[in-house]
VEXDREN-2710 file (C-alpha; in Angstrom, 1 decimal):
% VEXDREN-2710
k/r/px/py/pz
1/UNK/-66.3/8.9/47.4
2/UNK/-67.0/8.1/51.1
3/UNK/-69.4/5.2/52.1
4/UNK/-71.3/5.7/55.3
5/UNK/-70.9/2.9/57.9
6/UNK/-73.9/1.2/58.7
7/UNK/-76.1/2.3/61.9
8/UNK/-75.0/-0.8/63.9
9/UNK/-71.6/0.0/63.4
10/UNK/-71.2/3.3/64.8
11/UNK/-70.6/4.1/67.7
12/UNK/-70.8/0.5/68.8
13/UNK/-72.6/-1.2/71.8
14/UNK/-72.1/0.8/75.2
15/UNK/-68.9/-0.5/76.9
16/UNK/-67.5/-1.6/73.4
17/UNK/-67.5/-4.7/71.5
18/UNK/-66.8/-8.2/73.0
19/UNK/-65.6/-11.4/71.4
20/UNK/-69.1/-13.1/71.8
21/UNK/-70.8/-10.3/69.6
22/UNK/-68.9/-11.2/66.5
23/UNK/-71.3/-14.2/66.3
24/UNK/-74.1/-11.9/66.4
25/UNK/-73.1/-9.3/63.8
26/UNK/-75.9/-8.4/61.3
27/UNK/-75.9/-9.9/57.8
28/UNK/-74.5/-7.0/55.9
29/UNK/-71.4/-7.2/58.0
30/UNK/-68.1/-7.8/55.9
31/UNK/-67.2/-11.7/56.1
32/UNK/-63.8/-11.2/57.8
33/UNK/-64.0/-9.0/60.9
34/UNK/-61.7/-9.3/63.9
35/UNK/-61.8/-7.7/67.3
36/UNK/-58.4/-6.4/68.7
37/UNK/-58.7/-4.4/71.8
38/UNK/-62.5/-4.5/71.6
39/UNK/-62.2/-2.5/68.3
40/UNK/-63.8/-4.0/65.1
41/UNK/-61.3/-4.3/62.6
42/UNK/-62.7/-4.8/58.8
43/UNK/-60.1/-6.5/56.6
44/UNK/-59.2/-5.4/53.3
45/UNK/-59.8/-7.2/50.1
46/UNK/-57.1/-10.0/49.6
47/UNK/-54.3/-9.7/47.2
48/UNK/-53.7/-12.7/44.7
49/UNK/-50.1/-13.0/46.6
50/UNK/-52.5/-13.6/50.0
51/UNK/-54.8/-16.1/48.3
52/UNK/-52.0/-18.0/46.8
53/UNK/-50.1/-18.2/49.8
54/UNK/-53.1/-19.3/51.8
55/UNK/-54.0/-22.0/49.2
56/UNK/-50.2/-23.1/49.3
57/UNK/-49.9/-23.6/53.3
58/UNK/-53.5/-25.1/53.5
59/UNK/-52.3/-27.6/50.8
60/UNK/-48.6/-28.4/51.9
61/UNK/-49.1/-28.3/55.6
62/UNK/-49.3/-32.0/56.8
63/UNK/-49.6/-32.2/60.5
64/UNK/-49.9/-35.6/62.2
65/UNK/-53.3/-37.2/62.8
66/UNK/-54.0/-35.3/66.2
67/UNK/-53.8/-31.8/64.5
68/UNK/-55.8/-30.2/61.7
69/UNK/-55.3/-27.2/59.3
70/UNK/-57.7/-24.4/59.5
71/UNK/-58.2/-21.4/57.3
72/UNK/-59.5/-17.9/58.4
73/UNK/-61.1/-18.8/61.8
74/UNK/-60.8/-16.7/64.9
75/UNK/-59.2/-17.3/68.1
76/UNK/-60.9/-15.7/71.3
77/UNK/-57.9/-14.5/73.4
78/UNK/-60.1/-12.6/75.9
79/UNK/-63.2/-10.8/76.3
80/UNK/-62.0/-7.9/73.8
81/UNK/-59.7/-9.9/71.8
82/UNK/-60.9/-12.2/68.9
83/UNK/-58.2/-12.0/66.1
84/UNK/-58.8/-14.0/62.8
85/UNK/-55.4/-15.6/61.7
86/UNK/-55.0/-16.5/58.1
87/UNK/-54.1/-20.2/58.8
88/UNK/-54.1/-21.9/62.0
89/UNK/-53.2/-25.5/63.0
90/UNK/-55.4/-26.8/65.8
91/UNK/-56.0/-30.0/67.9
92/UNK/-58.1/-32.2/65.8
93/UNK/-60.5/-32.7/68.9
94/UNK/-61.3/-29.0/68.7
95/UNK/-63.0/-29.7/65.4
96/UNK/-65.5/-32.0/66.7
97/UNK/-68.2/-29.2/67.3
98/UNK/-69.0/-28.2/64.0
99/UNK/-71.0/-25.2/65.0
100/UNK/-67.5/-23.5/66.4
101/UNK/-66.7/-20.1/65.0
102/UNK/-63.8/-19.6/67.1
103/UNK/-61.0/-21.5/69.0
104/UNK/-59.7/-21.5/72.4
105/UNK/-55.9/-20.4/72.7
106/UNK/-55.2/-23.9/74.2
107/UNK/-56.6/-25.6/71.1
108/UNK/-54.2/-23.8/68.6
109/UNK/-50.6/-25.0/67.9
110/UNK/-50.0/-22.7/65.1
111/UNK/-51.1/-19.3/63.8
112/UNK/-49.9/-17.8/60.6
113/UNK/-50.3/-14.4/59.5
114/UNK/-50.1/-13.2/55.7
115/UNK/-49.3/-9.7/56.0
116/UNK/-51.2/-7.0/53.9
117/UNK/-50.3/-3.3/53.4
118/UNK/-53.0/-2.4/55.7
119/UNK/-52.2/-5.1/58.4
120/UNK/-48.3/-4.5/58.7
121/UNK/-48.5/-3.0/62.4
122/UNK/-51.2/-5.6/63.5
123/UNK/-49.4/-8.6/62.0
124/UNK/-45.9/-7.7/63.1
125/UNK/-46.4/-6.2/66.6
126/UNK/-49.8/-6.3/68.0
127/UNK/-51.0/-9.8/67.3
128/UNK/-47.7/-11.3/67.9
129/UNK/-47.9/-10.0/71.6
130/UNK/-51.5/-11.1/72.1
131/UNK/-50.9/-14.7/70.7
132/UNK/-47.7/-15.1/73.1
133/UNK/-49.5/-13.7/76.0
134/UNK/-52.1/-16.3/75.3
135/UNK/-49.5/-19.1/75.1
136/UNK/-49.9/-20.0/71.5
137/UNK/-46.5/-22.0/70.8
138/UNK/-45.8/-21.2/67.4
139/UNK/-46.1/-18.1/65.0
140/UNK/-45.2/-17.6/61.3
141/UNK/-45.7/-14.3/59.5
142/UNK/-45.6/-14.2/55.8
143/UNK/-44.4/-11.2/53.9
144/UNK/-44.2/-10.5/50.1
145/UNK/-40.6/-9.7/49.1
146/UNK/-40.8/-8.5/45.5
147/UNK/-42.9/-11.3/43.8
148/UNK/-42.0/-14.1/46.2
149/UNK/-43.0/-15.0/50.0
150/UNK/-40.6/-14.6/52.8
151/UNK/-41.6/-16.5/56.1
152/UNK/-40.5/-15.4/59.5
153/UNK/-40.7/-18.2/62.1
154/UNK/-41.2/-18.0/65.9
155/UNK/-41.7/-20.2/68.9
156/UNK/-42.9/-19.1/72.3
157/UNK/-40.4/-18.8/75.0
158/UNK/-42.7/-20.0/77.9
159/UNK/-40.5/-18.3/80.8
160/UNK/-41.1/-14.7/79.5
161/UNK/-44.3/-15.4/77.2
162/UNK/-42.5/-13.9/74.3
163/UNK/-41.6/-15.2/70.7
164/UNK/-38.1/-16.0/69.7
165/UNK/-37.1/-15.9/65.9
166/UNK/-36.4/-19.4/64.7
167/UNK/-35.8/-18.5/61.1
168/UNK/-36.2/-16.4/57.9
169/UNK/-37.2/-18.6/55.1
170/UNK/-37.0/-17.8/51.4
171/UNK/-37.4/-20.1/48.5
172/UNK/-38.4/-23.1/50.8
173/UNK/-39.7/-23.4/54.2
174/UNK/-38.1/-26.2/56.5
175/UNK/-38.6/-26.1/60.1
176/UNK/-40.0/-28.1/62.9
177/UNK/-43.0/-27.2/64.8
178/UNK/-43.5/-30.5/66.7
179/UNK/-43.4/-32.1/63.4
180/UNK/-41.2/-31.5/60.3
181/UNK/-42.3/-28.8/57.7
182/UNK/-40.8/-28.8/54.2
183/UNK/-42.5/-26.5/51.8
184/UNK/-41.5/-25.3/48.4
185/UNK/-42.5/-21.3/48.6
186/UNK/-42.4/-21.0/44.9
187/UNK/-46.3/-19.4/44.4
188/UNK/-46.0/-19.6/40.7
189/UNK/-46.4/-23.4/40.4
190/UNK/-49.9/-23.1/41.7
191/UNK/-50.9/-21.1/38.5
192/UNK/-49.1/-22.9/36.0
END
């Protein structure tokens, strides 16, 4: 069965979609839409793994007072780039505007992408390049391995504006991103 796209979606505006247009999508638009290279990306329904991983990170991340944990908000990287990471750590000062719908790259300390089957290519390749080009210092990519998470951690190497791996974490996430992180990755404890 095929569902027709709404009239506003196709073929899109002349010249393509821009980051500011996401704030003016019609009310019948899906709740989570990101803009990659001027194309709207509709996110698929989240799995239980995805939901539990977001809950765990949101609950367990404990940044210093000047930083704040945010869930499922976008980052405007350019006119035609507005991805929506699953978790971000942003400067607390950026939270002063409660009407904000997107953050600037300079306000973002960490982006976390939890990989879904439909987002593998975007989360492994496309988005890391865009985040590093924008100068975002830390990136984590979370994948499901059997029934457990594995977290790949990266830090920006500023001279080449590329991420370098800093670790692969199973069972426990221990790293430093300007503050120490120590998180038990057992998702089962969230549903017991």
